[in-house]
Backbone as numpy.savetxt, mean C-alpha at the origin, in Angstrom:
# Nx Ny Nz CAx CAy CAz Cx Cy Cz
-9.73 6.26 8.78 -9.81 5.28 9.86 -8.41 4.76 10.17
-8.28 4.19 11.33 -7.05 3.54 11.75 -7.28 2.03 11.83
-6.27 1.27 11.46 -6.37 -0.18 11.55 -6.61 -0.62 12.98
-7.50 -1.58 13.14 -7.85 -2.12 14.46 -7.17 -3.46 14.70
-6.86 -3.71 15.97 -6.24 -4.97 16.35 -7.19 -6.14 16.10
-8.45 -5.94 16.44 -9.46 -6.98 16.19 -9.99 -6.78 14.77
-9.58 -7.66 13.88 -9.93 -7.51 12.47 -11.18 -8.33 12.14
-11.97 -7.86 11.17 -13.14 -8.63 10.74 -12.74 -10.02 10.25
-13.67 -10.94 10.34 -13.39 -12.32 9.91 -12.97 -12.38 8.45
-13.56 -11.52 7.62 -13.22 -11.54 6.19 -11.76 -11.15 5.97
-11.20 -10.30 6.85 -9.78 -9.96 6.74 -8.92 -11.17 7.11
-9.31 -11.83 8.18 -8.58 -13.02 8.61 -8.64 -14.11 7.54
-9.81 -14.25 6.91 -9.96 -15.24 5.86 -9.07 -14.92 4.66
-8.97 -13.65 4.30 -8.10 -13.25 3.20 -6.65 -13.62 3.50
-6.20 -13.30 4.70 -4.81 -13.59 5.06 -4.53 -15.09 5.03
-5.50 -15.88 5.46 -5.32 -17.33 5.43 -5.30 -17.85 4.00
-6.23 -17.38 3.19 -6.34 -17.86 1.81 -5.09 -17.58 1.00
-4.52 -16.37 1.17 -3.43 -15.93 0.32 -2.06 -15.95 1.02
-2.03 -16.34 2.28 -0.76 -16.39 2.99 -0.19 -15.02 3.29
-1.05 -14.04 3.49 -0.59 -12.68 3.79 -0.37 -12.53 5.30
0.62 -11.76 5.72 1.55 -10.99 4.88 2.91 -11.65 4.67
3.14 -12.85 5.19 4.48 -13.44 5.19 4.67 -14.54 4.16
3.60 -14.99 3.53 3.68 -16.14 2.65 3.07 -17.37 3.31
2.88 -18.42 2.53 2.35 -19.67 3.05 3.36 -20.34 3.99
2.92 -21.30 4.78 3.84 -21.95 5.73 5.11 -22.48 5.08
5.03 -22.90 3.81 6.23 -23.44 3.13 7.34 -22.42 3.02
7.00 -21.13 3.09 8.01 -20.08 2.94 8.81 -19.84 4.21
8.30 -20.28 5.33 8.92 -19.91 6.61 10.33 -20.46 6.78
10.59 -21.61 6.21 11.89 -22.24 6.39 12.89 -21.84 5.30
12.48 -20.91 4.42 13.33 -20.52 3.29 13.68 -19.04 3.40
14.96 -18.71 3.36 15.37 -17.32 3.45 14.82 -16.51 2.28
14.60 -15.23 2.53 14.05 -14.36 1.49 14.91 -14.37 0.23
16.22 -14.30 0.39 17.11 -14.31 -0.77 16.94 -15.59 -1.58
16.77 -16.70 -0.91 16.57 -17.97 -1.61 15.22 -17.99 -2.33
14.21 -17.40 -1.72 12.91 -17.31 -2.39 13.01 -16.47 -3.65
13.81 -15.39 -3.58 14.00 -14.55 -4.76 14.77 -15.29 -5.85
15.73 -16.09 -5.46 16.53 -16.81 -6.44 15.75 -17.94 -7.10
14.86 -18.58 -6.33 14.07 -19.68 -6.87 12.61 -19.53 -6.43
11.88 -18.66 -7.09 10.46 -18.47 -6.72 9.68 -19.77 -6.87
8.68 -19.91 -6.02 7.86 -21.12 -6.02 6.45 -20.72 -5.63
5.47 -21.16 -6.40 4.08 -20.82 -6.10 3.67 -21.35 -4.73
4.37 -22.39 -4.24 4.03 -22.95 -2.93 4.30 -21.97 -1.81
5.12 -20.95 -2.07 5.40 -19.93 -1.05 4.29 -18.89 -0.97
3.48 -18.76 -2.03 2.41 -17.79 -2.05 2.86 -16.43 -2.56
1.92 -15.59 -3.02 2.28 -14.30 -3.62 2.84 -13.27 -2.65
2.70 -13.49 -1.35 3.16 -12.51 -0.38 4.51 -12.88 0.25
5.21 -13.81 -0.34 6.44 -14.33 0.27 7.70 -13.65 -0.23
7.58 -12.57 -1.02 8.76 -12.04 -1.70 9.08 -10.59 -1.35
8.29 -9.97 -0.52 8.49 -8.56 -0.20 8.89 -8.37 1.26
9.89 -7.51 1.46 10.09 -6.98 2.81 8.89 -6.12 3.13
8.38 -6.20 4.33 7.17 -5.45 4.64 7.20 -4.94 6.06
6.43 -3.90 6.29 6.31 -3.34 7.63 5.39 -4.24 8.46
5.37 -3.98 9.75 4.57 -4.81 10.65 3.09 -4.56 10.57
2.65 -3.63 9.72 1.22 -3.32 9.65 0.52 -4.00 8.48
1.26 -4.78 7.68 0.67 -5.37 6.48 -0.43 -6.39 6.80
-0.41 -6.95 7.99 -1.46 -7.90 8.37 -2.83 -7.25 8.25
-2.90 -5.97 8.56 -4.14 -5.21 8.38 -4.26 -4.63 6.98
-3.18 -4.04 6.47 -3.25 -3.28 5.22 -3.70 -4.11 4.03
-3.13 -5.30 3.86 -3.45 -6.09 2.68 -4.93 -6.45 2.59
-5.51 -7.05 3.63 -6.93 -7.39 3.50 -7.83 -6.16 3.45
-7.47 -5.11 4.20 -8.29 -3.90 4.13 -8.31 -3.35 2.71
-7.15 -3.21 2.08 -7.07 -2.66 0.74 -7.81 -3.53 -0.27
-7.66 -4.83 -0.14 -8.34 -5.75 -1.05 -9.85 -5.54 -0.99
-10.41 -5.50 0.19 -11.86 -5.36 0.32 -12.32 -3.94 -0.01
-11.52 -2.94 0.34 -11.91 -1.56 0.04 -11.92 -1.29 -1.46
-11.08 -2.00 -2.21 -11.01 -1.77 -3.66 -12.25 -2.29 -4.38
-12.87 -3.32 -3.86 -14.10 -3.86 -4.46 -13.92 -4.09 -5.96
-12.90 -4.84 -6.31 -12.65 -5.14 -7.71 -13.48 -6.35 -8.15
-13.53 -6.54 -9.46 -14.14 -7.73 -10.05 -13.32 -8.11 -11.27
-13.56 -9.28 -11.80 -12.83 -9.71 -12.99 -13.00 -8.67 -14.10
-11.88 -8.25 -14.67 -11.92 -7.22 -15.70 -11.60 -5.82 -15.20
-11.58 -5.63 -13.88 -11.21 -4.31 -13.33 -9.78 -3.97 -13.73
-9.57 -2.70 -14.04 -8.23 -2.21 -14.38 -7.63 -1.58 -13.13
-6.54 -2.19 -12.63 -5.99 -1.81 -11.33 -4.58 -1.25 -11.50
-4.35 -0.11 -10.89 -3.03 0.53 -10.85 -2.46 0.38 -9.45
-1.30 -0.28 -9.34 -0.62 -0.44 -8.06 0.58 0.50 -8.05
0.56 1.49 -7.18 1.63 2.50 -7.13 2.59 2.15 -6.00
3.82 1.81 -6.37 4.81 1.45 -5.38 4.72 0.01 -4.92
4.21 -0.88 -5.78 3.98 -2.27 -5.38 5.22 -3.14 -5.37
6.27 -2.75 -6.07 7.50 -3.55 -6.21 7.14 -5.02 -6.46
7.49 -5.93 -5.56 7.10 -7.33 -5.74 6.12 -7.76 -4.65
5.32 -6.81 -4.17 4.30 -7.12 -3.18 3.23 -8.03 -3.75
2.58 -8.79 -2.89 1.68 -9.84 -3.35 0.33 -9.40 -3.85
-0.15 -8.20 -3.45 -1.52 -7.83 -3.77 -1.74 -7.71 -5.27
-0.73 -7.23 -6.00 -0.85 -7.09 -7.45 -1.13 -8.45 -8.11
-0.48 -9.49 -7.60 -0.66 -10.84 -8.17 -2.01 -11.42 -7.78
-2.49 -11.10 -6.59 -3.82 -11.54 -6.19 -4.86 -10.95 -7.13
-4.80 -9.64 -7.36 -5.75 -9.02 -8.28 -5.67 -9.65 -9.67
-4.45 -9.91 -10.14 -4.28 -10.50 -11.47 -4.86 -11.92 -11.51
-4.62 -12.70 -10.46 -5.15 -14.06 -10.41 -6.67 -14.07 -10.40
-7.27 -12.98 -9.94 -8.73 -12.90 -9.91 -9.30 -12.24 -11.16
-8.46 -12.07 -12.18 -8.96 -11.62 -13.48 -8.85 -10.14 -13.74
-8.18 -9.40 -12.87 -7.99 -7.96 -13.10 -6.81 -7.73 -14.05
-6.85 -6.60 -14.73 -5.72 -6.14 -15.54 -4.92 -5.19 -14.67
-3.66 -5.55 -14.36 -2.90 -4.84 -13.34 -1.63 -4.23 -13.92
-1.40 -2.96 -13.57 -0.15 -2.27 -13.88 0.46 -1.80 -12.57
1.72 -2.16 -12.36 2.45 -1.76 -11.17 3.49 -0.71 -11.57
3.39 0.48 -10.99 4.34 1.55 -11.29 5.23 1.75 -10.07
6.52 1.45 -10.22 7.46 1.54 -9.12 8.87 1.68 -9.68
9.64 2.69 -9.23 11.02 2.83 -9.72 11.91 1.65 -9.37
11.56 0.92 -8.28 12.35 -0.24 -7.85 13.83 0.11 -7.73
14.12 1.20 -7.04 15.52 1.56 -6.82 15.69 2.09 -5.41
16.93 2.21 -5.00 17.23 2.61 -3.62 16.99 4.09 -3.37
16.76 4.86 -4.43 16.59 6.30 -4.28 15.13 6.72 -4.34
14.24 5.78 -4.54 12.84 6.13 -4.77 12.11 6.54 -3.51
12.67 6.22 -2.35 12.03 6.61 -1.10 10.80 5.79 -0.77
10.62 4.66 -1.44 9.43 3.86 -1.21 9.75 2.52 -0.60
9.53 1.46 -1.36 9.67 0.11 -0.85 11.08 -0.13 -0.33
11.24 -0.65 0.90 12.58 -0.87 1.45 13.34 -1.93 0.68
14.56 -1.63 0.32 15.34 -2.52 -0.53 16.13 -3.55 0.26
16.39 -4.67 -0.38 17.28 -5.68 0.19 18.71 -5.32 -0.19
19.65 -6.20 0.13 21.04 -5.95 -0.23 21.37 -6.50 -1.61
20.38 -7.01 -2.31 20.57 -7.49 -3.68 19.47 -6.87 -4.54
19.66 -6.83 -5.87 18.70 -6.15 -6.73 17.30 -6.76 -6.66
16.31 -5.91 -6.56 14.91 -6.33 -6.61 14.26 -5.45 -7.67
13.93 -6.03 -8.80 13.41 -5.21 -9.89 12.70 -6.02 -10.93
12.84 -5.61 -12.20 12.04 -6.22 -13.27 12.27 -7.71 -13.48
13.49 -8.18 -13.29 13.76 -9.61 -13.50 12.97 -10.46 -12.51
13.03 -10.09 -11.23 12.28 -10.85 -10.24 10.78 -10.69 -10.47
10.36 -9.49 -10.82 8.93 -9.25 -11.07 8.43 -10.17 -12.17
9.19 -10.31 -13.24 8.77 -11.17 -14.35 8.82 -12.64 -13.94
9.80 -13.01 -13.12 9.85 -14.38 -12.62 8.60 -14.72 -11.82
8.13 -13.75 -11.04 6.93 -13.98 -10.24 5.69 -14.06 -11.13
5.65 -13.27 -12.19 4.57 -13.43 -13.16 4.54 -14.85 -13.70
5.70 -15.37 -14.06 5.78 -16.74 -14.58 5.39 -17.76 -13.52
5.81 -17.50 -12.29 5.51 -18.43 -11.19 4.03 -18.55 -10.93
3.32 -17.42 -10.97 1.90 -17.43 -10.62 0.99 -17.44 -11.85
1.58 -17.43 -13.04 0.77 -17.45 -14.26 -0.01 -16.16 -14.46
0.60 -15.05 -14.07 -0.04 -13.75 -14.19 0.68 -12.90 -15.24
0.08 -11.75 -15.54 0.68 -10.86 -16.55 0.67 -9.41 -16.08
1.05 -9.18 -14.83 1.13 -7.82 -14.30 2.22 -7.06 -15.05
1.89 -5.87 -15.51 2.85 -5.01 -16.20 3.59 -4.16 -15.18
4.92 -4.17 -15.22 5.73 -3.31 -14.36 6.25 -2.13 -15.17
5.96 -0.92 -14.69 6.51 0.30 -15.26 7.53 0.83 -14.26
8.79 0.74 -14.60 9.85 1.07 -13.65 10.15 2.56 -13.67
9.17 3.35 -13.20 9.27 4.80 -13.15 8.44 5.31 -11.98
8.59 6.60 -11.68 7.63 7.24 -10.79 6.31 7.38 -11.54
5.21 7.44 -10.80 3.91 7.58 -11.45 3.84 8.86 -12.27
4.53 9.93 -11.81 4.53 11.19 -12.54 5.21 11.08 -13.89
6.08 10.08 -14.06 6.84 9.93 -15.30 6.40 8.74 -16.12
5.33 8.08 -15.71 4.97 6.80 -16.32 4.31 6.94 -17.68
3.78 8.10 -18.00 3.17 8.38 -19.30 2.07 7.37 -19.64
1.20 7.14 -18.67 0.06 6.25 -18.88 -1.15 7.07 -19.35
-2.06 6.47 -20.10 -3.22 7.21 -20.61 -4.14 7.69 -19.49
-4.65 8.88 -19.64 -5.58 9.43 -18.66 -6.84 8.58 -18.62
-7.45 8.52 -17.43 -8.73 7.84 -17.22 -8.69 6.40 -17.74
-7.61 5.67 -17.43 -7.47 4.31 -17.96 -7.54 3.23 -16.87
-7.85 3.63 -15.63 -7.92 2.65 -14.54 -9.21 2.86 -13.73
-9.72 1.74 -13.21 -10.90 1.77 -12.35 -10.53 1.91 -10.88
-9.36 1.38 -10.52 -8.90 1.40 -9.14 -7.40 1.70 -9.10
-6.98 2.39 -8.05 -5.56 2.61 -7.79 -5.29 2.26 -6.33
-4.16 1.58 -6.09 -3.77 1.14 -4.77 -2.42 1.77 -4.43
-2.30 2.34 -3.24 -1.01 2.88 -2.79 -0.88 2.58 -1.30
-0.05 1.59 -0.98 0.09 1.14 0.40 1.41 1.59 0.99
1.33 2.41 2.04 2.52 2.86 2.78 3.59 3.41 1.86
3.19 4.31 0.99 4.10 5.00 0.09 4.16 6.49 0.41
3.01 7.08 0.66 2.88 8.54 0.77 3.76 9.11 1.87
3.89 8.41 3.00 4.64 8.96 4.14 6.13 9.08 3.85
6.62 8.38 2.82 8.04 8.45 2.49 8.39 9.72 1.70
7.38 10.41 1.20 7.60 11.52 0.28 7.49 12.87 0.97
8.14 13.87 0.39 7.93 15.25 0.83 6.49 15.64 0.50
5.87 16.52 1.29 4.46 16.87 1.06 4.15 17.28 -0.37
5.00 18.10 -1.00 4.75 18.54 -2.36 4.79 17.36 -3.34
5.74 16.45 -3.13 5.84 15.27 -4.00 4.64 14.34 -3.80
4.20 14.21 -2.55 3.04 13.37 -2.26 1.79 13.93 -2.94
1.61 15.23 -2.87 0.46 15.85 -3.52 0.52 15.65 -5.04
1.70 15.83 -5.60 1.89 15.64 -7.03 1.57 14.20 -7.43
2.01 13.24 -6.62 1.74 11.84 -6.90 0.24 11.55 -6.90
-0.45 12.04 -5.86 -1.89 11.78 -5.76 -2.64 12.43 -6.92
-2.25 13.64 -7.30 -2.90 14.29 -8.44 -2.73 13.48 -9.71
-1.53 12.93 -9.92 -1.30 12.12 -11.10 -2.12 10.83 -11.06
-2.19 10.21 -9.89 -3.00 8.99 -9.77 -4.45 9.28 -10.12
-5.00 10.35 -9.59 -6.40 10.68 -9.86 -6.64 10.94 -11.34
-5.65 11.54 -12.02 -5.80 11.80 -13.45 -5.89 10.50 -14.25
-5.40 9.41 -13.69 -5.41 8.12 -14.39 -6.67 7.30 -14.10
-7.48 7.76 -13.15 -8.72 7.06 -12.82 -9.88 7.55 -13.66
-10.79 6.65 -13.96 -12.04 7.04 -14.60 -12.90 7.77 -13.57
-13.86 8.60 -14.00 -14.79 9.19 -13.04 -15.48 8.10 -12.23
-15.49 8.28 -10.93 -16.03 7.26 -10.04 -15.01 6.22 -9.61
-13.81 6.28 -10.18 -12.76 5.36 -9.79 -12.27 5.63 -8.38
-11.70 4.61 -7.75 -11.28 4.70 -6.35 -9.77 4.67 -6.21
-9.26 5.55 -5.35 -7.87 5.49 -4.87 -7.91 4.95 -3.45
-7.34 3.77 -3.26 -7.30 3.09 -1.98 -5.89 3.24 -1.42
-5.75 3.92 -0.28 -4.41 4.26 0.21 -4.29 4.01 1.71
-3.09 3.61 2.11 -2.74 3.58 3.51 -1.52 4.47 3.72
-1.47 5.10 4.89 -0.38 6.03 5.23 0.02 5.77 6.67
1.29 5.53 6.91 1.76 5.30 8.28 1.57 6.55 9.13
1.21 6.33 10.39 1.14 7.39 11.39 2.15 7.02 12.48
3.26 7.76 12.53 4.38 7.41 13.40 4.19 8.02 14.79
4.31 7.19 15.80 4.11 7.65 17.17 5.36 8.27 17.78
6.51 8.19 17.06 7.71 8.86 17.55 7.87 10.26 16.95
6.91 10.67 16.13 6.95 12.00 15.51 5.82 12.87 16.06
5.95 14.17 15.86 4.90 15.10 16.28 3.59 14.72 15.59
2.45 14.78 16.27 2.22 15.42 17.57 2.39 14.50 18.78
2.91 13.30 18.57 3.06 12.36 19.68 4.47 12.41 20.26
5.48 12.48 19.41 6.87 12.55 19.84 7.44 13.94 19.63
8.78 14.02 19.61 9.44 15.32 19.52 10.08 15.55 18.15
10.16 14.51 17.32 10.83 14.63 16.03 9.85 15.04 14.93
10.41 15.64 13.88 9.61 15.96 12.69 9.70 14.86 11.63
10.78 14.07 11.69 11.02 13.05 10.69 11.82 11.91 11.30
11.55 10.69 10.83 12.38 9.55 11.22 12.98 8.93 9.96
13.57 7.76 10.08 14.26 7.17 8.94 13.31 6.71 7.85
12.01 6.64 8.16 11.03 6.19 7.17 10.33 7.35 6.47
10.16 8.46 7.16 9.45 9.57 6.55 8.86 10.50 7.59
7.68 11.03 7.30 7.04 12.03 8.16 5.57 11.67 8.38
4.96 12.34 9.35 3.51 12.29 9.48 2.91 13.32 8.53
2.47 12.84 7.40 1.94 13.70 6.34 0.60 14.29 6.76
0.43 15.58 6.51 -0.85 16.25 6.74 -1.81 15.80 5.64
-2.72 14.90 5.97 -3.60 14.32 4.96 -4.67 15.30 4.49
-5.03 16.24 5.34 -6.00 17.25 4.91 -5.40 18.11 3.79
-4.18 18.58 3.99 -3.53 19.37 2.95 -3.27 18.52 1.71
-3.01 17.24 1.91 -2.72 16.36 0.79 -3.89 16.28 -0.18
-5.14 16.22 0.34 -6.28 15.99 -0.55 -7.22 17.18 -0.70
-6.99 18.24 0.07 -7.88 19.40 0.00 -7.84 20.01 -1.40
-9.02 20.21 -1.99 -9.11 20.85 -3.29 -8.95 19.91 -4.47
-8.70 18.64 -4.22 -8.59 17.68 -5.32 -9.97 17.36 -5.89
-9.98 16.85 -7.10 -11.24 16.50 -7.75 -11.68 15.10 -7.31
-11.82 14.95 -5.99 -12.16 13.65 -5.43 -12.81 13.86 -4.06
-13.59 12.87 -3.65 -14.26 12.90 -2.36 -13.73 11.79 -1.47
-13.58 12.11 -0.18 -13.20 11.11 0.81 -14.43 10.28 1.13
-14.43 9.01 0.71 -15.60 8.17 0.89 -15.39 7.09 1.95
-14.16 6.92 2.39 -13.89 6.02 3.51 -12.71 6.58 4.28
-12.87 6.67 5.60 -11.83 7.24 6.45 -12.44 8.14 7.49
-12.18 7.86 8.75 -12.69 8.65 9.87 -11.81 9.89 10.03
-12.38 11.07 9.82 -11.60 12.30 9.88 -10.96 12.51 11.24
-11.52 11.95 12.30 -10.93 12.07 13.63 -9.64 11.26 13.73
-9.41 10.36 12.77 -8.26 9.46 12.82 -7.30 9.67 11.66
-7.47 10.77 10.93 -6.59 11.09 9.81 -5.82 12.36 10.14
-4.51 12.23 10.28 -3.67 13.33 10.73 -3.77 14.51 9.78
-3.98 15.71 10.36 -4.07 16.93 9.59 -5.48 17.45 9.45
-6.46 16.58 9.54 -7.85 17.03 9.46 -8.21 17.81 10.72
-9.06 18.82 10.60 -9.45 19.59 11.79 -10.05 18.71 12.88
-10.69 17.61 12.48 -11.33 16.73 13.45 -10.36 15.75 14.10
-9.13 15.70 13.62 -8.15 14.74 14.16 -8.00 14.95 15.67
-8.09 13.84 16.41 -8.09 13.91 17.87 -7.00 12.99 18.41
-5.83 13.56 18.68 -4.69 12.77 19.16 -4.97 12.15 20.53
-5.65 12.90 21.40 -5.95 12.38 22.74 -6.88 11.16 22.65
-7.88 11.23 21.78 -8.79 10.11 21.59 -8.03 8.89 21.08
-7.10 9.13 20.19 -6.29 8.04 19.63 -5.48 7.36 20.74
-4.84 8.16 21.58 -4.03 7.61 22.66 -4.90 6.79 23.61
-6.09 7.26 23.89 -6.99 6.55 24.79 -7.39 5.18 24.21
-7.42 5.09 22.88 -7.85 3.85 22.23 -6.68 2.99 21.76
-5.46 3.31 22.16 -4.28 2.67 21.59 -4.32 1.14 21.72
-4.91 0.62 22.80 -4.95 -0.82 22.99 -5.87 -1.51 21.98
-6.74 -0.74 21.34 -7.66 -1.31 20.35 -7.10 -1.22 18.93
-6.02 -0.47 18.75 -5.50 -0.21 17.41 -4.40 -1.18 17.04
-4.22 -1.36 15.72 -3.18 -2.27 15.24 -1.86 -1.53 15.22
-1.06 -1.75 16.24 0.25 -1.12 16.37 1.30 -2.06 15.79
2.11 -1.54 14.89 3.14 -2.38 14.28 4.02 -3.02 15.35
4.28 -4.33 15.24 5.18 -4.98 16.21 6.65 -4.68 15.96
6.96 -4.02 14.84 8.37 -3.75 14.50 8.76 -2.29 14.62
7.78 -1.37 14.68 8.08 0.06 14.79 6.84 0.75 15.33
6.99 1.82 16.15 5.81 2.46 16.73 5.02 3.27 15.70
4.18 2.60 14.94 3.34 3.32 13.98 2.00 2.61 13.83
1.02 3.38 13.41 -0.32 2.91 13.13 -0.59 3.07 11.64
-1.69 2.51 11.16 -2.05 2.61 9.75 -3.30 3.45 9.58
-3.16 4.57 8.86 -4.29 5.37 8.44 -4.78 4.82 7.10
-6.09 4.59 7.00 -6.64 4.00 5.79 -7.74 4.92 5.25
-7.66 5.21 3.96 -8.65 6.11 3.36 -8.89 5.74 1.91
-10.09 6.08 1.43 -10.47 5.85 0.04 -11.00 7.15 -0.54
-10.45 7.54 -1.68 -10.92 8.70 -2.42 -11.66 8.23 -3.67
-12.79 8.87 -3.95 -13.51 8.59 -5.20 -13.39 9.79 -6.13
-12.90 9.55 -7.33 -12.78 10.63 -8.30 -14.16 11.10 -8.73
-14.33 12.41 -8.77 -15.62 12.96 -9.17 -15.86 12.78 -10.66
C-alpha cells in the first residue's frame, strides 16, 4: 500500500500523543544540536532524529501494523535515535536497535556532529527506557535466531543495493519467530524510473520489491500489490491518477510504500 494524505483518526491520535514526527511543541524553539546536547523528556521521543517528510504517515502506520503488546520482543533495524524504539520500550516491549550509526552505512541521514551510542544512551536515561543499541549492520549483529516477535525497518531498504537489501531482509527474517512480523516502509521516488529518467538519486533507488521478497520464507500479509514497485500488478498510471490522494513528502518527491511480511 501507499501512504494516504487522509490518515485514519488513530494515526492522528498517535502523532498527537507522542509528538510525532517532530517532537512535542516544547522542541520547536530548540535547535536539534541543542536537543542532542541536553535531551529533555519534554521534547518527546521523536525530537532527536533528522527525518524525511513522510514520517507523519510512517510512524503511526508502523506502530499500528506491528500490533505489539507488553513483553513483545521488537527489533528496530536502522532506528538510530528515532522515536519509535522508545515508544515501544515505554509500552513494555523489549527493544533492540541495530544500526551502524555512521556516515558510510547508507541509512539514517547524519548531522554534522556525531550521532551514536552516547546520545542513544542519554535518551534511554531521559525516557527511562532500556533499548539495546547494537552498532553494526544486521548481517553482522550476531543475534540469536528466532529471538524477536516483530521487526521494524523504516525507510532503510531504498538506500541499499538490491543484493544488500535482500541479504538484510533474509537476516531479519531469520531473527523472527514463526509467525513474527516484519513491518517495513520503502520510499518510492517520483524522480526515478518508471516516473522520471534517472536510475538513482542521492538517497537511493526504486527497489524492485517483488524481487526483494520473492522466494523468502514469508508471506505478504499487508500491502497492495498494485502499489508496490516491481510487482506484476504494479500500476504506475493508476498511481499518477491518484496522486492527490497520496501522502507526498513535502521535502522531496517521494511516496511511502508500506508492507508487512509474516514469517512462515
